[in-house]
C-alpha positions in Angstrom: -43.0 2.9 117.9 -45.1 2.1 121.0 -43.9 0.7 124.2 -45.2 -1.7 126.8 -45.9 -0.2 130.2 -43.0 -2.2 131.7 -40.0 0.0 132.2 -37.2 -2.6 132.0 -36.3 -6.0 130.7 -33.3 -8.3 130.8 -32.1 -10.6 128.0 -29.2 -13.1 127.7 -27.4 -14.2 124.6 -25.1 -17.2 124.4 -21.5 -17.7 123.3 -21.2 -19.1 119.8 -18.8 -21.1 117.6 -18.2 -19.1 114.4 -17.3 -20.6 111.1 -17.6 -24.2 112.3 -14.3 -24.8 110.5 -15.7 -24.8 106.9 -18.3 -22.0 106.8 -16.2 -18.8 107.1 -18.6 -15.9 108.0 -21.7 -17.9 107.1 -22.0 -20.9 109.5 -22.1 -20.9 113.3 -23.8 -22.5 116.3 -24.8 -21.5 119.8 -23.3 -22.8 123.0 -24.9 -23.8 126.2 -22.3 -22.2 128.3 -21.1 -18.6 129.0 -23.5 -15.8 128.0 -23.8 -12.0 128.1 -26.7 -10.3 130.0 -28.1 -6.9 129.0 -30.8 -5.0 130.9 -32.7 -2.2 129.1 -34.8 0.4 131.0 -37.0 3.0 129.5 -36.4 6.6 130.8 -37.9 10.0 130.0 -34.7 11.7 128.9 -34.2 11.0 125.1 -31.2 9.1 123.9 -29.4 5.9 124.7 -27.0 5.8 127.7 -24.8 3.0 129.0 -25.0 3.3 132.8 -23.1 0.2 134.0 -20.8 -2.4 132.6 -20.0 -5.4 134.9 -19.0 -9.0 134.7 -15.6 -10.3 133.5 -14.9 -7.4 131.1 -15.6 -3.9 132.2 -13.1 -1.8 130.1 -15.6 -1.3 127.2 -16.7 1.9 125.5 -19.4 3.9 127.3 -20.2 5.8 124.2 -23.2 3.9 122.8 -22.1 4.5 119.2 -18.9 2.6 120.0 -20.4 -0.1 122.1 -22.0 -3.2 120.5 -25.0 -3.2 122.7 -25.4 0.6 122.5 -25.0 0.7 118.7 -27.6 -2.0 118.2 -30.2 -0.1 120.3 -29.4 3.2 118.6 -30.0 1.6 115.2 -33.3 0.1 116.4 -34.5 3.4 117.7 -33.5 5.2 114.5 -35.4 2.7 112.4 -38.5 2.9 114.6 -38.4 6.7 114.7 -38.5 7.1 118.5 -37.0 9.9 120.6 -37.6 8.1 123.9 -34.7 7.3 126.2 -33.1 4.0 127.2 -30.5 3.1 129.9 -28.4 0.0 129.3 -26.7 -2.2 131.8 -24.3 -4.8 130.5 -23.0 -7.9 132.3 -20.2 -9.6 130.3 -20.0 -13.4 130.8 -18.1 -14.1 127.6 -14.4 -13.4 127.5 -13.2 -10.7 125.0 -11.0 -11.9 122.2 -11.9 -15.5 122.9 -13.4 -16.6 119.6 -16.7 -17.2 121.4 -18.7 -14.4 119.9 -18.7 -12.1 122.9 -19.1 -8.8 120.9 -22.0 -10.2 119.0 -23.7 -11.6 122.1 -24.0 -8.2 123.7 -25.5 -6.7 120.5 -28.0 -9.6 120.3 -29.0 -9.5 123.9 -29.6 -5.7 123.6 -31.9 -5.9 120.6 -33.8 -8.8 122.1 -34.3 -6.8 125.4 -35.3 -3.7 123.4 -37.8 -5.6 121.3 -39.5 -6.9 124.5 -40.4 -3.3 125.3 -42.2 -2.8 122.0 -46.0 -3.3 121.8 -45.7 -4.4 118.2 -42.7 -6.6 118.4 -40.4 -7.3 115.5 -39.6 -10.8 114.2 -36.1 -12.2 114.9 -35.3 -11.9 111.3 -36.0 -8.1 111.6 -33.7 -7.8 114.6 -30.8 -9.4 112.8 -29.9 -6.2 110.9 -29.7 -4.1 114.2 -27.6 -6.8 115.9 -25.2 -6.9 113.0 -24.8 -3.1 113.1 -24.0 -3.4 116.8 -21.4 -6.2 116.2 -19.7 -3.9 113.6 -18.9 -1.4 116.4 -16.3 -3.9 117.8 -15.1 -5.8 114.8 -15.5 -3.4 111.9 -17.6 -6.2 110.1 -21.1 -7.5 110.0 -20.2 -11.0 111.3 -23.2 -13.3 110.5 -21.6 -16.5 111.8 -21.7 -15.2 115.4 -24.7 -12.9 115.4 -27.1 -15.3 113.6 -26.6 -18.3 115.9 -26.7 -16.1 119.0 -30.0 -14.7 117.9 -31.7 -17.8 116.5 -30.0 -20.6 118.4 -28.8 -23.9 117.1 -26.7 -24.5 114.0 -27.5 -21.9 111.4 -26.4 -21.2 107.8 -26.6 -17.5 106.8 -26.9 -16.6 103.2 -25.7 -13.0 102.7 -27.9 -10.7 100.6 -30.8 -8.3 101.0 -32.4 -9.7 103.0 -30.1 -12.1 104.7 -31.6 -15.6 104.6 -31.2 -17.8 107.7 -31.5 -21.6 107.5 -31.6 -23.6 110.7 -29.6 -26.8 110.1 -30.7 -30.0 111.9 -28.1 -31.5 114.3 -27.8 -35.3 114.5 -28.7 -36.8 117.8 -25.8 -37.8 120.0 -23.5 -35.0 118.9 -21.8 -32.6 121.3 -19.5 -29.6 120.9 -16.4 -29.4 123.1 -14.9 -26.0 123.4 -11.5 -25.3 124.9 -10.8 -21.7 125.8 -7.2 -21.0 126.6 -6.1 -18.0 128.7 -5.1 -16.1 125.5 -6.7 -13.3 123.5 -6.9 -12.6 119.8 -8.6 -9.5 118.5 -11.1 -10.3 115.8 -10.3 -7.3 113.7 -6.6 -8.2 113.7 -7.4 -11.8 112.8 -9.5 -10.7 109.9 -6.9 -8.3 108.6 -4.2 -11.0 108.4 -6.2 -13.1 106.0 -5.2 -13.2 102.3 -7.5 -11.4 100.0 -7.4 -14.2 97.4 -7.2 -17.9 97.7 -6.0 -20.7 95.4 -8.7 -22.3 93.3 -8.1 -25.9 94.6 -8.5 -24.7 98.2 -11.7 -22.9 97.4 -13.1 -26.0 95.7 -12.2 -28.3 98.6 -13.6 -25.9 101.1 -16.9 -25.6 99.2 -17.1 -29.4 99.1 -16.4 -29.6 102.8 -19.2 -27.1 103.6 -21.6 -28.9 101.4 -20.6 -32.2 102.9 -21.0 -31.0 106.5 -24.5 -29.6 105.8 -25.5 -32.8 103.9 -24.1 -34.9 106.8 -26.2 -33.0 109.3 -29.4 -33.5 107.3 -28.7 -37.2 106.7 -27.4 -37.9 110.2 -24.3 -39.3 108.6 -21.4 -38.9 111.2 -18.8 -40.4 108.8 -19.6 -37.7 106.2 -19.5 -35.0 108.9 -16.1 -36.3 110.1 -14.7 -36.2 106.6 -16.1 -32.7 105.9 -15.1 -31.0 109.2 -11.7 -29.8 108.0 -10.8 -26.2 107.2 -8.3 -25.9 104.3 -8.8 -22.2 103.8 -8.7 -20.1 107.0 -7.2 -22.4 109.6 -3.8 -22.7 107.9 -3.5 -18.9 108.0 -4.6 -18.5 111.7 -3.3 -21.6 113.4 0.0 -19.8 114.1 -1.8 -17.4 116.4 -2.5 -20.2 119.0 0.5 -21.8 120.6 0.2 -25.6 120.5 -2.7 -25.5 118.0 -1.6 -28.6 116.1 -1.1 -30.6 119.3 -4.5 -29.7 120.7 -6.2 -30.6 117.5 -4.4 -33.9 117.3 -5.2 -34.7 120.9 -8.9 -34.0 120.3 -9.1 -36.3 117.2 -7.1 -39.0 119.0 -9.6 -38.9 121.8 -12.5 -39.5 119.4 -13.5 -36.1 118.0 -15.0 -36.1 114.5 -13.0 -32.9 113.8 -11.4 -29.9 115.5 -10.6 -26.3 114.5 -10.6 -22.7 115.6 -13.8 -21.3 117.1 -14.2 -18.0 115.2 -10.9 -16.2 115.1 -9.6 -18.2 118.0 -7.8 -18.7 120.4 -10.6 -21.1 121.5 -10.7 -24.4 119.7 -13.9 -26.4 119.2 -14.4 -30.1 118.5 -17.5 -32.1 117.5 -17.7 -35.5 119.0 -20.2 -38.2 119.9 -21.7 -37.7 123.4 -19.9 -40.7 124.8 -16.5 -39.3 123.8 -17.1 -35.6 124.8 -15.6 -35.7 128.3 -12.5 -37.6 127.0 -12.1 -35.1 124.2 -12.3 -32.2 126.7 -9.7 -33.7 128.9 -7.3 -34.3 126.0 -7.6 -30.8 124.7 -7.0 -29.2 128.2 -4.0 -31.5 128.7 -2.6 -30.6 125.4 -2.8 -26.9 126.1 -1.3 -27.5 129.6 1.7 -29.2 127.9 2.4 -25.8 126.3 2.1 -24.0 129.6 -1.4 -22.7 128.9 -4.4 -23.1 131.2 -7.7 -23.8 129.3 -11.3 -24.0 130.4 -13.4 -26.5 128.6 -17.2 -26.6 128.0 -19.3 -29.4 126.7 -22.5 -28.3 125.0 -25.4 -29.2 122.8 -24.9 -28.0 119.3 -28.6 -27.0 119.0 -28.3 -24.8 122.1 -31.0 -22.1 122.5 -30.4 -18.5 121.3 -31.1 -15.2 123.0 -34.1 -14.8 125.2 -35.5 -12.7 127.9 -35.2 -13.8 131.5 
């Protein structure tokens, strides 16, 4: 492993919508909204050290092996066989436990920053494994549906295996994502643990058809097909109870013109896809529905093909 003369670099990684209703653990897209920022500096003392954590969440592990950004850099250093030292500064812009991919974003930003210090830089596909290792420090799982869109940007389908295959899915023009983030928290690890280990065959068949329909609708630019397919019959029924007012918020989004609405990742954030002309109305309806349950919610309207992590 050889390094550029520069001693430091900063990268940002976006929030993401995991699962996109029908693609549990394999489908996700980036958001043009909140992001995490990670700065990496090269130092003479060997090892990886986290020297500062700022932003909206500072109570995070300083032990690099237990921190998503730190773990991803440790894994990269181990694979490259270097004994050089790195200092890491993390600025959290994505709320924890929000269903917006915050743990994955820090891991992604860290490996992108580290890669920028290499003379012989790795491809994004090669960085994916290190970012997944970092994500597992927080969630206990290698969560492709958050890490992949944060790294590659846009709407991506990740096929598990060795190696993982990433397919960027085209997004029809005129579509927007509306994300409503309520002032609640849900731990990803706990939300995964509550899921049933088996599912009924009819639900599995329907979910597979919906995932195929959504992908086909995106390639064909068929909004009617997307609207019919954007319905989670497998995971949403198990997790909806975690979000007060879930059914009312979903109904409000669809009544305001959304093609579909579901949990973003593990929740509590909800996302909706809508036509651009309807996006502001959908956002207001979702915020108002949360407010009726006494919950404040911040809404973001974003491109679905938003950019992934990059250096700044």
